[in-house]
N, C-alpha and C positions, 0 to 999 in steps of 0.2 A: 514448415517442417513438422513432422509428427514422429513421436516415439512411443513405443508400447511399454507400459509399466503396470504390473499387477492387474492386467485386464483392462486398464484404461488406455485410451489413445490421447496422448498429451501433445497439444499443438503449441508450437513456440516459434518465435522469430528472433534472429540474431542480426544485429546491425553493428558494423565496425569490427576492428581487430585490436587485440591488446589485452589489457587487464579486464577480467570479467566483472560485469556489474549485473547482478541478478535482481530482477524487478518483479515484485509480487503485488498484484492488484487486490482491490477490495471485493466485497461480497454483495450481490452476485454479479459483478461486472466482468470485464475481461481485460486482456493485456493492453487494449487500445487506450484505456484511461491513463495508463502509465506512459505508453509510447508518446502520446500527444503532448504530455507536459514535460517529459524528460528529454526527448530528442532535441528540442531547441537549445538546451544547455550544452549539448555536445556539438553544435553546429560549427564551432571554431576550435574544437579540441580533437586531438588525435590520441591514439593509444588506449582506447577503451572498447571493449566488446560488450555491447548491451544485449542482455538476454531477457526477452519478454515471453513469459509463458501464460497460457490460460489454465487456471486451476481446473481439476476434473469437474464436469458438470456445468462449466461456464465457458463462454466463448465457443471455440471449436474443439474443445477437449471433451471427451466422453468419459463418464464415470463407470465404475464397476461395483460389484458387491463387496469388493475389498475395502471400500471406503464407507464406513459407518460413523466414524468419529473424527474429531480434529486430530487426534493422534495418528489415525490412518492417513489423513491428508498430509500431515507433516512427513510421514514416512514416504509418501509419493514424492514430495519435494526433495527429500534426502536422496532417494534413488535417482531422481532426475539430475541432481548435482553430480552424483557419482558417475553417471553416464555421459553427461555433456561437459561439465567443468572439470571432472575427474578430481585429481588431488591438488589442483591449483587454488591458492587463496583467492577470495573474491570480495567485492563490495556488495552490500545488501541494501536494497531499497524496498520498503514496504509501505503501502497505503491502506489505511483503515483495517479491514480484517487481514490484509496482507501484512500490515504492521504487527498484528497479533501473532501471526504465524512466524514472522521474522524474529520476534522476541523469543518464541519457542525454539526456533532454529539456533539463535545465538546462545541460548542457554545450554543446548545439548551439543552443539558443534562450534563453539566460539573460537577454537583455534583456527578454523578455516575462514572466519569472517574478519576482513581487514578494516572494515568501517561500516557503520550502520546509519541509515537515514530513514527516519520514521515520519510519514506525512499523515497527520490526523489519525494516529494509531488507535485501534481498539485495544484496550488493556484489560477490560473485564467483559467476558463473553455475555454474561447475564445482564441485560439492560437494567433490570431492577436493582442491581448492585452498583450501577454507575452514578457518579456525581455529575449532574448535567445542569447547565444553565437553562433559563426559560427561553422558549422560542422567541426570536427577535427578527424582524424584517427591517433592515436599515435602508433599503432602497426598493421602492415598490415599482412594479412594471408599469410602463407608460406606452405600451404598444399592444397591438391586436394580435391574437393567436388564431390560426386556422381552426375550424371546428374539428377537423380530422386529427389535430394535435392536442385536443383538450385533455385526454388521459395522460399523455406524456407531460404536458405542462403542469398538471396537478401533482405529478410525482416530483417534478423539478421544484415546485414551490414548497414541498414538504421539507426540503433541505436548504432552500435558498435563504441567504442573508442579504446578498446583493442581487436583486432580480431586475436586470435590465436586458436590453436586446443582445448585448455582447455575451453575457453569461448564459442566456437562453440558447444562443447559437452554439456556444462552446459545449453546453450540456448535450445538445442534439448530436453534435459531431463526435465528442470524446467519450461520453458516458452512456447515453441512451442505447446505442447499438449493442453494446455488451449486455445490458440488462435484458434486451429483447432476445438475445441468443441463449440465455441461460436455460438449462434443463429444469423446468418448473417443478416437476415431481421430485427430482433429486434435491434441489435447493430447499424445498419445503421440508422434506424429511430430515435433511442434514441440519438445518437450522433448529428444528424442533428437538432433535435427539442426539446430535453429536457435535454441536458448535464449539463446545468448551474443551480446551486441552486439559488432560488429567492433572497436569502439574502447573496450572496457571498460578497457583499461590506461591510458586517458587520464583516468579519473575524478579522479585526484589532481592534475590540472592545471586544474580548472574555474575557479579564481580567483573564486568567487562571493562578493560583498560585501554580500548582503542577509540578513535574519534567517533562520536555519536551526535547526531542532531535530531532533536524532537521539534517538529514544526506543527503547531496546533492552532486551532481557531477559537477565539474568545467567545464567539456565539455558536459554537458547534454543539447543538443539542442532540446529536446522535451518539457520539462517544465522549464528548466533553474534553477538557484539558487537565483537570485537577488530578485525575487518576494517573495520567501519564507523568505529571510532575512528581508524584509520590515515588516514582521509580528512579528519579535522578540520582539519589545516593548510591544506587547499584552500578552506576556508570561513571567511573572516575574522571572521564574526559568528555562529559556530556555538555552540549549546548542546548538550552531549552528556550524556545520562542513561543509566545502566545500572541496571536495577531488579532488586532481589533478589526471589525468589519469583515469578518471571515467566519464561515461555518464549516461544515464537513467537506464541502467542495472548494476548499481554500485555493487549490491550484488554478481554478477558473475565476474565482472572485478576486484574488490578489496575485495574478500571474507574474508581474514584474518582481514582486517580493519573493515569490517562490523561486524564480530563476536565480535571483541574487543569492538566496540562502543555499540553494542546492550547489551552486558553483563554489561558494565559500566553503561548504563541507568538503568538496573535492579537493580544494586547495589545502585545507587543513589536513586531510589524509596524506596528500603528497608531501607537504612540509614535514610531517611527522616521520615519514619514511626517509626523507633526505637527511634528517637529523639523526637517523639511526635508532629512533625509538621503535619499539615493537608495534607494528601495525600490520 
C-alpha cells in the first residue's frame, strides 16, 4: 500500500488485525528488516495489527523536498500515524535509526504510545559523540563467497560479530535488499545535513512510565550500548539488556534471544494493561 504525505509516497504493509504495532526500520534499510525479525514472534499470537513502513527515500517510499532534516522525517511519521492509526493508542518498535526516531516520537507524542521496544537504538546522531566498543569478530567466516557477492559481503563484515553462513544468509535476505533499494542521493544528503533531531538533547527528559525494553549488543560498534543505558532513568518501567556475542545486527546474530525478549515485552505490556496500570 502507498499513501501520499507532503509530496512523499509512503509505502507500507499491514499484517493482522487488532492492537496497532508500528515498526520503524534503521537507516538506510527498509521495512523488511523489521518484518523478517518481528513476524515470527506473532506466529502464534492474535490481536495485533503490525504496521511496517518504508521511511522516505528508503525501500519503496519516495522522498520530497519537504524532508531536509530529522524533524521533517518525524513530521512525516506523525502524519502517517494520523492517517493510518488515527487516534488509537499503539505499540512502537524501533531498530537503529528507527529507534532514534521512536525516541523522538515518544518524547513529543508519548500519550499515544502504549509501549516501546528499542532494538540496538541510535541515541546520538553524531557518531563522533557516541560511546563505542572496539570492533570485535567473535566468529569468523568458514565458507566461500561468490565473486559477484564480494561487495555485499564486505558490507556484511563491517557490522558482523558472528559471521557464519547462517548470519550471512539472513543478511542477504533481511537487510541487503533494503540497502540496495535506498535512494542514494537522498540518503547521502540527509545523513550529511539533517540526520539529527533538533531536540536530541531532551531524550533524557521524556519521563515515560509505560513498558520499555532496550535490547542492545555488547559488541555493537555502530551505535554502542552505553549511550542507550544512560537514558534508562528517563523510563520508569524500563528493562535494559546488553547481549554478548551480538553487534548492530543482533536480531540475526542472536535470533532466539531476540524472539524471547520481544515476546516478553509484549507480555509485560499486556499484563500491565490487565492490572489496570496506565499503558
